[in-house]
N, C-alpha and C positions, 0 to 999 in steps of 0.2 A: 769318529771316538768313541773307543770301549769303556764307558764309566764302570771298575766290577768296586762294590763297596762289599768289603772283609765286615766280621763283627768285631773282630779286634785288632790292636799293631801287629800279633804273633803270626794270624791269621793271614795279614795284607804282608807282610815282609815271606811269608809263603809262597801267597799267590806271583808275588813279584821274583821272587829267584826262579822260580816254575816256568814263569816266562823267559827270561833271559839262559835257563838252561835250556830251553827248547830251543832257543837260534845256534847254541853252542851244538848241540848234539845235530842240528842240520846241518850246520855251517862249523866246521870243527876248528876255522881258522879265519873264523868271522870277527868284526872289528870292534869293539864294546867301548863306549864313553861312558865312565864312573863319575858321580858323583861322592862328594864327603856329608858330612853331619849328621846328627844323632837316627835322623830316620834313614838312612840306609846300613845302618849296623847292621838292622835284624837280616836284611837280604840278604848280606854279604855273611853272615852268622851260616844262613840254610845256605849257602852256595858251599860254603866249605863242606859243611853238613855232606851235603852231594857229591864233591871230591871224593872225600872220603870214603864214598860210595860208590866211584868209577867214572866222577865227570872228568874229563879230561880237558885241560886246560891250556894244553903243551903247546899248540898253533894259534891260538886266541892273541889276539892283540886291543892293547886297551892307550884309551887315551884320558887322561885326567881333566876334568872340567877348568880346573883352577889353582891359583897358589896364591900367600902372599907373596910380596917383592919384599926379597931381603935375606930368606929365610929358606930352607930347603934340606933336603940329605943326600948322601950317599949311600946306595942301598946296600955295597961292601962293606961299611961299615958301622959298629954297632953307633948306639946314642938314649943322651936319657930326657934331656928337657927340650926337644926341637921341638913345636907346637905345628910343622909343619902339617898340611892337607898331602905331601907326600909321606908321613910319615904315617899317619894317621891312614892312608893307604895299603902301606905294609905290613902294620899292625892288624888291623880287620879282613885282610884279602892276600895279598899277593903274597905275603911270606908261606901263607895257609896252602897254596892251593901249588904245581905245577905249571906255571907260566914261566918262561922263556927273559930272564932279563932284558934283553934285544928287544924283547916286542911290548913293553911298558914304557908308555910316552907319557910322561909328566911333566907339566910347566916349569923351568927351570928357575926360581923365586933369587935365585944368587948372581941369574947371570949378567953380565957387564955390559949388554946390549938388550934393553929389553925390546924395544922394537923391531932389534934383527932376528930376536929370538923367535918374537909373534909371526913373522916373515916365516919362519921356519917351521914355524908349527902349524899353521897353514899349510903351508907346503906338503908335510910331511903326511896330514890326512890326506889329501887331494893321492898324493904319491901310492899310499894301501889301498884306493878307491874308496874312498871313504865309511864313512861312519854306519854302520848295521843298524846297533840299536845305541840310542842314547838313553842312559840311566838318569830319569832330573829331582831333586827336593825341590822345596818350595819355601825362600824366603819369608819370614813375618810380613815384610812389605809387599808380596808379591813377586821380587826376586827370583833370576835362574841365574847357577853360578854367582860372578859375582857383578852380574851388571845390573846396577843398578836403577832407581826409577829416574828415567829421563833418559835411557842410554835409547839410542837408537833400536830399533829394532831389525836394521840393516846390517849391524854391526859385524865387527869381525872381530879375530884372537887382538888384544890389544892390553894398554896398561888403565889400572879404573882407579881412580880417587874411592878410598870405603866411607858408605855413609855411619852416624852416629846410632840409626839401629842395628844394622850392621854391627858395626865396634861392639854395641851394647851386648847383641847375641852371644857371639862371638868370645866373649871375653867370659860368659856364665859357660858357655860350651866350653871350652878348653882353655884359657887362662886362668881363670881365675881358681881349676882345681889343680894346675900347675906349680900355684902358689907365686905367678906370672903377675907382676903389678898392670894393671891397664895403661899407661904411661909408657912400658916396654912392647904393648901391640907393635903390628907393621899396620898402616895408614893407608897403604897401595899395594895393587893384588894384578897377578897376567887372569887373563880368564878369556874365554870362548867366547865371541860374541852372539848375541843370538840371531844374525843372520846365518855363523857357524854352523848353532847347533838346529836350527832348520832344515841346514841339508842331511842331517843326519834321514835314512831314512824309514827308521822307524823312531819313535818316542815314548820312553816310558815314565813318566813322575805319579813319584808317590809322596802320602802326606798322611801324616796321624793327629788326633787332636784333637781339641776345641778350641784351641790357641790356634789354630789352621783354617777354622770356617768359614769365619767371613771371607780370607782369602783366597781360599779354595773358589767358595761360590762366586770370585767379581774374576778371578783367573778365568774360566772355566764358561758363565754363564753370561757375563758384563761385557762391558763395549773393551775391544781390542784396544790398548790405550800403552805409550812407553811408561806412563807414572808404574802399571802392573806388566813387568815385562815378559812373567810368564803368560800374562794373556795372549803371547805370541802363538802357543800351543793351538787356540783356534785359525792360524794359518798356515799349517802345517798338513803337506798334501799325502803325505806315508802312512802307514799305520800308527795308530797312539792305543797303548794302554794310560787310563787313570788308574791307578790301583789305591783307593782310600778307604780308612777304616770308618767305623762307623759315625763316630763324634767329627772325624776331618768334613762327613759329608755332611753334615745334620743341619747348616745353610742351603744347602741346592735346593731352587723352586722346584726341578725337577726330579724329584729324590724318587718318588714312588714309581717313574716311570724307568728310570734310568736301573731300578730294582726291579720291574718288571720284566726287562731287556734281558736281565742276566738270569732271571729264573726260568727266560722262555726257551736264551739259548743252553742253557745247562740241561733242561727237557732233551735236546736236539742233540744230547750227545750221546 
């Protein structure tokens, strides 16, 4: 696991975008797992800038981690009030790059049979050869995607009841700003499982801010536990990059060692 510590959010975002861009340049038809939330916004902004400078998304395929159950978008039609994660991805990245519509895979929150859809989604990931790089954030209680505390570390794509903390966090980030009442928030979601995420060949996790410092320390240096589902990162056998700003890294016990390793590697480049 390589833990990269940058000075601030902007540096963290540029670093994460460079890692993703490196995969695209090396394998133009790579499969990338995408995450939503405030943390990756800067990363997507950097990727859009790189696209304008020549980064080609035309053969890239993407799979999103999760979606609220009961809402979603049609990428061919305009929308205003939809607070779906599909809309977030469209606004932050997808409409700004030359990715093909048929290469975009989004959990369908409007599906009539969620269980059937979840099985289909799993099969589609396998059909394209698996995910080459999975981008991840981390929730305030240490969850990945909508894998709430107590989720099985072997779980697959499925429906999930959202915890009160997740509802509160997402209300502040998405619904309150849109003038939508708390009572109108979805309480269920479709999410990739922890087992699904761990099958990605490479993982890129990003986190910023002092509010994430304690949970980052538990995730990376604490015991592996279903109560902090992101701690499953310690089980991943492929390539792992964790990119943090200084505030998010501030409670890591081995902070000095991680910074020493990064400095040593930089001197070899």
